[in-house]
Every structure is written in C-alpha cells, then in structure tokens.
N, C-alpha and C positions, 0 to 999 in steps of 0.2 A: 565249366558250365556256369554261365552267369545267370543269376536270379536277382531281381529287385525285390525289396521288401513289399512294395505295393500296398502300403498301409495308409489309409486316408481317414482321418477322423472328421466327421461332419459337424459344422457349427449349428447349434440348435436355434431354430427360428422362434420368435416370440409370438407364435400364432395365438396361443391361449390368451396372452395379454392384449391382443388386438380385438378381443371379443367385447370389450367395454363399449357401451352405446352412449353417446353423449347428447345427441339432439335429433329431432325428427327431420326427415328430408323426403320430399315426394319425387319419385322417379319421373323423368320426362325424356322423350327422344331428343338427342342433341340437335340444337339449331345450327344452321349454316352461318358461318361468319361472313360479313360483308368485306370482300377483299380490299376495297378502297380504304376502309377504316380499321383494318384488322392488324393485330400484332400477334407475335408468337409467344409461347410460354413453354418452358421445359424445366425439368428438375428430377430429383430422386426422392423416393419415399424411404425413410429410415425408421426401423422399428425401435422399440424402447431399449433393446440391447445394444443399439448403435450399429447394427448390421443392416444392409439393404433389405427392404421388404418387397419381395417379388409378388406379382399378380395383383388383382384388384383393379381399381380405377380411381382416377382423380377427376373431380368435376368442379365446375365454376358456377356459382350462384350469385344472383343480384338481390335476393330477398331473404338473406339470412339463413339459407338452407331449405326454405320451403319448396323450392323447385331447383332442379339441376339443369342448367341451360346448356352447358357444354361439357362433354365427358370424354376422357382420354384413357386408354388402357395403360396399365403399368406392366412393364416387361418383367421377365424372370429375375433380372438384376436390379429391379427397383426403379428404372428410368421411365419417364413419361414425356411426351411432347404433344403440343397441340396449337391451335389457333383460335382466336376469339376477337370480337370487336373491342376497340379501345374502351377502357372503363375500369372501375374498381369492383373487385369481386371478393367473395368468400371462397377459398379453396377447400375442398372437402375430399377426404380419402375414405374409400369404402373397400373392405376386404371382399374376396369372392363369396364368403359365407355371411356377410353382414345382412341382417334381416331387412326386408323392404321397408322404406321409410325411416331407416336409421343410418347413422354414420359412425366411423371410428374416430376421426379427428377433423378439425377444421382450423383454418388460418384466415383471419380477417384482414382486409385492407390490401389485398394483392392487386397491384396496378398493372394493366396491360396498356402499352403505348403503341399507337399505330406505327407500323414500319419497323418496330424494334422487337428483339427477342428477350423476354423477361426470364431470368433464372429464379426459380422459387422451389426450394426443397420443402418437404414436409418431414421434419425431424422430430419424431416422437420420443427421442431421448432427451428432449429439452425439459427443463425443470418444471415448467408450467404443466406439461402433460403428466409428468411423474407425480406431481402434487395431487392430481385428481384421482390417482389410483387408491384402491382400498389397501389396508395393511397386508392382507393376504396376497394381493397382486404385487405389492412392493417386495414382499418376501420372495415370491416367485421370480421376480425380475432379478433380484440379487443372486439367487441361485443360478439363473440362466447365465448371467454375466460371468460368474465364476466358472461355470461349465464351459462356456465359450472361450474364455481366456485359457483354460487348461487345454482345450482342444486345439486352439490356435498354436499354443506353445508346442504341443505334441506334433502337430503338422509341420511346424518349422523344423523340428528335430528330424522327422522322417524325410523331409526334403534334403537335409544335409546328408543323412545316411544313404539315401538313394543315389545322390550325386557321387558319394565316395564309392559305392558299389559299382557304378558305371566306370569310374576310374580303374577300379580293380579288374573289371571285365576287360578293359583295354590293356591293362598290364599283363593279363594272362595271354591275350593275343600276341602281345609283343614278346612274351617268353616263348611261345610256340614258334614265332618267326625269328628268333634270335640268330639262328645260323644264317638265314638269308640276309638279315640286317648286317651281320658281321661281314659277309661277302661283299655287300654293297658298300660298306664303309672302307674296307681294305682293298677291294679290287679282286678280280677273279684270279690274279696271278699270286696272291698271297699264299703262304704256306698253310697246310692243314693245321699245324700247331698254332699259328697266329690267329687263324680264323676261330679255332676252338677257344682260345683264350679270350678273344673279343666277344664271342657269343656268351661265354661264362660271365664276363663283365656286365653285359647287358642284362642277363638273367638275374644276377645278384642285385643290380640296381632296382629292378622291377620287384623282386621278392622283398627287398628292403622297404620299398614304397608301400607294398601291400601290408607288410607287418606294421608299419608306422600308422597307416590309416586305420586299420582294424583294431590296433591297440587303443587308439583314441576312441573309436566308435563303440567298442565293447564296454568302455568305461562310461560312455554316455547312455547306452541302452544295454544293460547287462543281461536282459532276458530274451534277446533276439538270437536264436540259434544260428541263423545264416551268417551273422557277423563272426561268430566263433569258428564256424567252418572255414571262412576265408582267412581268419587269423592263423588257424592251423596250417592252411595251405602255404601262407607266406613263411611261417616258421619252419615248416618241413623243407621248403625250397632253400632255406639258409642252413639246413642240417641242424637246426635246433630241435632235435627229435623229442626230447623230454617235454619241452614247452608245447610242441605241436600235439603230442599225445594228450596233454592236459586240456588243450583247447578243443580238440575233436571230441573228447569224452564229455566236456561241458556242453557242447552242442547236442550230443546224443541225449544227455540227461534232460536238457531243456525241452528238446523237441518231443521226446517220449512222454514227458509230463504234460504236454499241451493238450487242449481239448480235441484238436484235429491235427494230429501229427502229419507233417508233410513228408511223404515218402522220398521225394527228391533230395531233401535236406539230410534225412537220415542216411540215404544212399551215399551221398557225398562224404559225410562224416565217417561212416564206417569204411568206405573205400580209402579215405585218407589214412585212417589207422592201418588198414591192410597194407598199404604201400610202405609205410614206415616199418612195420613188422617184417615185411618181405625183404626190405633193404638192409635190415639189421639181423637177418638170419633166424627170425622167430617164425618158423614155417607154420606151426599149428595155430599160433595167434593170428597170422596173416590169413590162413584159410578160414578161420572163424569170422574174422572181420569182413572179408569179401563175401562170404556166404550171407552174413547179416545185411550187407549192402544190397545183394541181389534179392533177398527176401523183402526188404523194406521198400525197394524201388524196382518192382518186377519189370516195368517198362524198359528199364536200362540194365536188366540183369545180364544180358549178353555182353554189353559194354564193360560192366564191372568185372566179370569173370575173364574176359579177354585181356583186360588190363593186368589182372593178376598174373596171367600166363606170361605176358610181355615183361613184367617187372622181374619175375623169377628168371626169365631168359636173359635179361640184362645183367642179372646177378650171377649168371652161369651156374645156376642151381638146377642141374639136369633132372633129378627125380621130382623136385617141386614143380618145375615147369611142365613136365609130362602130366602130372596129376592135375594141375590147374588147367592145362589144355583140354584134358578129357572132360572135366566138369563144364568147361565153356562149350565144348562140342555138343554136349547133351542139350544145351539151351539153344544153340544155333549151329547146326552141323555144316553150314555153307560158308563159313569164314575160312578162306584158304590159309591165312596166316597161322591159324591154330594148328594145322597139320604140319606146317613147316616147323613151328616151335616144338611140337611133339617129336617130330623126326630128329630135330637137332638135339633134343634131350636124350633120345634113345640111341643115336649114333655113337654116343660116348661109350656104349656097351658093345660096339662092334669089335670083332676079332679079325685076325689075319690067318688065312689058310696057309699053313707052312709049305704045302706042295705047290700051290698056284700063286702064292703071294697076293692073292686078291683079298680085299676086305670082305668080311662076312657080316652082313647087317642082320640085326634081330628082325624077325618077321614083321613085328608091329612097326618097326622103323620103315621098312620097305613099303608097307601099306600106307603109312602116313605120307611118305614122300610121293607115292603114286597118286594119292588123293589130292595132294597139293597141286600136282601137275594137271589133274583132271579139272580142278576148279580154277586154276590160274596158269594155263599153258604158256602165257607170255608174261607172267608176273615177275616182280623184281628178283625173285630167288629161283626162277625156273631153270636157268642155266646151271646154277650151283647144284640144285637138286638132281638135275639130269646127269651132271658129271659124277656125282656120288653114286648114283644108281649104275651108271656105266662102269665105273671102277669096280663095283661089286658084281659085275656080270649080270645085272638084273635088266629085264626088259623095261624100256622107258615107255611111259604112257603114250599111246598113239596120238593123243591130242597135242602133245608137245611138239613144237617146231623149233629146231635149232636155228640160231641167228645166222644170216648169210655172212660168209667170209668176205672180208674187205679186200 
C-alpha cells in the first residue's frame, strides 16, 4: 500500500510588513492608452522577504502619486502587465487592503517607450525600502526570513522523501509482479525452478532498493512513521527480521505518540509485525499484531485478517490458519479464499474409514469446502475442493460445475 507524506509547509507572506504607508495617492479610473504612442510594461512585485507578492495593483502616475493614471492588477504569483503612452512615470504598488489615498511602495523614473515592452519589477527587498522600516518592522522581517528559509528547506526535504516513496511504491509493484517479469525475461518454456530463481532475484533487488532508500530517509527525517514502515517492509523482504521488528515498532511508537495518529500507518506497521511473527512461528504474537492492525485500521480490517490466514497457510500451520480464517470470516464472511484456507487446515485432521477406505472429513471441514464452492463455484480451487469432497463421499455443492473433459 503506497502512501505519500503529503506534507507541505507554506511560506509566510510579508503582509504585515506591507501595511506601511509611504505617500498619499488619489484614486482615479484608468485612462485609455493611445495605441499609436503606447508602450507595454510588465514585471513582478516582490515583498520584503524576497518572495513574490500576490494580489493588489500596480499603477502609473505622472504627478508624483497625486493621481493614478494607469492601473494594472497583480496576479497571485506577483506578476503584472499593462500598456500606457510613452513617457516617464512613477510606479506605485498598492496592496488589496491599502487605505484609499495611500500607497505601499513607489519607484520613480520608470520610462515607457512607444512600441517597446519595459520590464520593471517592484522589489521591496531592496535596501532603500528596508531602510525606511521601523525597528519593529525590521525585526519582524528578519523573523519572517528565517521562518521562510526553514520552511523552504523543509519543503525541499519533503520533495525528496515523496520522490523516494514513489520509487518504493513502484518497487512494491515490481515485487508483486516478479513472477510475471521472470517469465517474460526467461520465456514461457523456462523451467519452474529457473523462473522461481529469477523471480527471487528480482524481489531481492527491489527489497534491497527499498531498504537503501528508507535507511537514508529515516536518517533525514527520523520522526516520520511511514518511512520506518517502509524500511521494515524492505528489511522483512530480505529476511532481516530483527531489524524489521525494530523498524515496525519505531513506526508504531512514533505514530501512536502523534496528535492525530493515522490508522493506515498503524495498520501497516502492526500487520508487518504480524507477518514476521507468523513466519517465525510466534503464533500468539502474530495474532496480537494482526488484531492491533485491524483495530487501528478498521477500513482494512478484513484485508489484514485475511492476510494473516494466508501467511499461516503458506507456513503450513493448520491450527493457526483455521483460527485466523475464522477471525477473518467474522469480519467478512463472503471471502471464498478464507473457507478454502480453513478447509485446508481442517483436512489435516481427516481420517480413513478402515472398512470403505474413504477419507472421513471433520464436519467443519466439509462445511468450509461446501461454502467455498457456493461462493466460488468456478474458483481456482474449485476442482481440488470438489475432488476432496467426492473422495470423502460427500455431496458436492449444486452450484459447482465440473470442467468439460477435453
């Protein structure tokens, strides 16, 4: 399950610092430029922190700011563009909340040439503007610059982490598709052993990549639980179980201590622990971990508990897989695979009738197999299940249809 950090720290705009009022200016409707003698002007408004200042307006005045003859809106990214007759103007910037008759900043001697496009920024981070600030405003500005620098640095780090998480997400897809990739690489006529070895080679490379990326990233941002979850995933894939347990527990501790714990992250971490415990024969620890995953992440509870049953099935732990399947069935009774897993666990307790030499299935085993056929009459295990029932002399579910003979 791939998740991005999705953390974005906003840069603080210097709105408070733009409230300083420098000189009077009278509002006037913009005059139309004479096209024959007109020139264009464009630029960007920069606030005292050095960041683009969005919104507000740029105006041109020919009488020192007493009237605003030509006014152009400033975009959200600080750009403005306009047109005016050739001449020399005072450029004036006003914020959206600048009081009528006042201005925030002005630049004298701006020349517009007929037929040309003049570039003119209003950069309020220039020393001339800063020198006019009060001591309190200068202190605010320094605090803002530091805050913005820290936020920018943090955002750059988050971009790196999110890019690595996207790589990890693709690595996980490649792991899931390793067998298909192995067949494609070796050809359909390759032996099962060769295909299995190639698939394992692909998986190992991907798990190693995940471990390497997440080792780096957990060092860069030690307090992000999702990074530790993915590190644990990579380590578990390489069978570095002790390291993976440490990483998963670190993720759980971090996420549990956060102000708003993410159920999905806790679910992944606990399920990761559960898988390791299940594969190493620690049944009670596995049950506890998977139960914690289902509780923390109720939306995916059925998935977590089903995976527990699958892992125990892969480990050929009959009693554990039956118990896990029963728990998963309580959450979602319509998953056919759970009844197959339960039946496969119970069939290990079958006996043989000495008189008929037929196998005798435990009643719950028969019921589980019949339920599988009811839910998946053409499922991947339907023929196998029907065959077992027939060998035991049991009636096969009427919804099952045997494949046509070739």
